[in-house]
N, C-alpha and C positions, 0 to 999 in steps of 0.2 A: 296239404299241409301234413309234417311225418309228425307223432304222438309225443314226438320228444318237444315240438317247435310247440305244437300248442296245449302241452303240461307245462313248456315258459312263457308263456302270454299268458295262462290261464290265473295258474298260482302268482303270477305278480302282479297282476291285475287284482287277485284277489285278496289278496295281502299286505297292498296299498290304497285302495280304494277309501277305506275306511282312516287308515293311520296320515297324519297329518307330516306324508313326505312325496306325496305326487303321483298318481296311478299316471294320469296320462305321461308325467314326465318319464317316468321309468319303461314305457309301452312304446315310446317316441326315442328313444335309443337306444331296443334293441336292433331295430336293424344298421343303429352307427356303432354301437360297439362290438358287434355281430355279424357274421357272411351272411346272416337268418335274412329272407325278406323282409316285408311287413308285410305282416299277419290281413291287412284289408281288414275293408268295414263288416263285413259279413263275422265274423270273431270279432270285431271291438258290440257288434250289438250281441252276440251271445255271453259274451264276459260283463257286458252292463245286467243280464236278465237275471246270470249267476248270482250277483253283486246285491243286485235288489232284490231277490229273493232271501240271499240272508237279511240283510237289516228288518223285512219286512217279518221274516220269523224271528227274527232277534226283541223286534220292539214289536211283535204282534197285541199287545193289551193298547199300548198306544194307535196301533193303525188301524183294529177295530174300530175304539173313541170315536177314530178321526174321520174312518170311512163313516158312522153311524151319523154322527154331524153334518156332514155332506147338505142333505137332502135341506135340513133347516138352515143352510148357511144358504144354496142356490135359492132362497124365497125369501134372502134378506134378514132374518131371527139367528144370530149370532150372539145366543141365551142359552147354549149349555159349553162346557164343556169340548166337547166333540166337537162343534159346530165352530167356538173359537179359532183350534186348535186347526180344522180347515182350511180355514179362513187363512191364517196365520201363513200358515202353511204356501198358501195359491199366492198370499203378496210375495212373501218371500221367496218367491220363484222368478217372479214376473224377471226384475235384474238380467239373470242370466239368459232367460229365456230369449231376451230384446236383444241384450249384447250378441249373443251367440247366432242369431240371425244376420246381423251384420255383420260378426267376422265372418262365416261364409259364406255369405253373400258378394261379398268383397274379395274373400282367399286369403285375407289376413290370418285365419287361424292357421296353414299350411306353412306360409311364410314363418311362422314363428315358432316352428316346430325344430329347430334348433338347436347345437347341443349347448354351445354359448348362452341364447336365454333360456333356456332349464340351468343352467349352471349359476347364473346369476339369480335368477327364483328363486331356487335352492336355496342359497346362501341369504338371501335379502330377506326372503318368508322365513324364513329359520329369524333370521336374527330378531323380527317382528316379533313371534311368537312365543320366545322369551321374554322380551321384552315385558307385553301384556300378562303374561303369564306370572311374573317374578313381581311385577310392581301393579296389575290388576286386581283389584278387591274381591273377593267371594264370597257376597252374601244375594246371592240371585239363585234362587233354585228354578228351574224351567216351570213353572206355575205358576212363573212370574210372568212370562212370557209378554210383549206390549207389542198393539201394531209399530209401534217406534223403533223397537229392539228388530222386529221381524224386517222395516224397511231397509233397516243400517246392515242389517247383518243377510239382507241381499243382495246388497252393493256388496261386500264383502266377499261372496258367494260369486259373481262375479267378476271377481279380478283374479279368479282363478281360471279362467279361460285362457290366461296364460300361461301355457306347459311350463311345472317344475313348481306350479304357486303350491299347487292343492286346495280343492275346493274344501277338504275336511279341515290342514289347517289353518285355510281363509275364515273360514266360517268360527272356528273354532278358535282363533286368534280376533275375530270380531267377537263372540263374546264374550270373552275372557275381558276386553276390555270395559266390554257394559258391567262389569263387573256379578256376573255367574258363576259358581262354581264349578270347577275344573271337572267333574262329573257331569253338573249338569250342562255346564258347556258342547261336551261330546256328545250327547243327550240329543239335545236339539240339532246340534252338526248335521247327525245321522238321521233324523228324522227329516230333515232340507235337502239331504240327499235323494229321498222316498221321490219325490214328485219331480225331481234335477233329472236323476237317472232314468225314470219313465219317460219325458218329455226330449230326452239326446237319443233313446233306446226305439225310439218311435221315429223320431226323425230319420235318424241312420236305416232302421229297419225300412222303411221306407221306398232307400233306393237300393235296396237289396236286394228285396221281394222277386221282383223280374227277371234276375239275374240270377238266384238262387235255383241248386241243383242240387240232386240226393249227396254226393258225396261231400257235397258243404254243407247242408244240412246236418250233416253226420259227422264233420266236425265240429261245427257250433254246438249241436249237444254236448261233445265230450266236450266242449272249452266250458258252458256255461257251469257244468256239474264240478267238476276242476274249480271254477273260479265262486260254487258258492261255498263248498266248504271250504277252502282256505279262507274265505271273507269272511263266515261264519267264527271260525277258529281265532282268527285277526282279529274279530271285531268284540267276539269275550275275552279273548286275554288284555286287549286295552280297554277296554271296561272295565276291570276287575283292577288293575295296576292302575288304577286313576284314582282309586279309593285311598293310595297311600306314597303313589309315584307324580310327579311333574312331571311336565312335556318334553324336558331337559335333555331327556336321551333320544330323542325325534331330531331337538333342534341339531346335537351331536353330529347324526347320521346326515342330515341334509349339507349341515356345514363342511362333513369331509366328503360330500359325495359330489359337491360342488366345485370343492378345490380340485378334486380325481379331474373332475370332467373342463372345467378350464385349462387343466394343464394339458388335457386332450386336444381341445379342442384349438390350440394357441399353436401347436408343436406344427 
């Protein structure tokens, strides 16, 4: 891959992974809207590793607390904030992993990567995000997260396996519908991304290890660094803006992009 191609893929992944605009949708569109070939699974793994590093660093205090609680959780003791966080994150990840495996084994995940699907999901789930953001209460904080809420948000996250839906957009929508404040909804969504991205990275990584070579490894390292930097900047900016701005700008972007894609798809 050329450096320009690596830069395009990595920066798009980094910026869109944590914004409610669908990173998978944007990546799937690159070969459709340009003359560039699909970047392949190795680069997909690399950019996921980069974005994983960004969210872990940004929420390191919470991540450290959750990691410290894993031993207690594994022994059935959900009696500390860390153990509770680790347990709820694990529960919230199960639906996406289970449904993701089904889609992969049946080949439906590739079948859904079309411009038409991405266009309609961009618009539909953009409108869902707008509705719950405007109508939903904003009284719950991240510390109020419960088992029921983790299950519900996990089901919302599983919806994001449809390209164009947006993992962060779906989980934020779920959190806002449950009554979480914008900043706290985004925080829970970002924390949920850690085990999900890790699981998808392991799944994809196991498939490319045998075929990797030095050039591919070099490209992957460059892509991971670029994705890390762009994801950290995008995440920092969004979390800061949510102190005073709603999700409406992202909704507008989704609808405009969806309309453009529909025009392209039906030509």
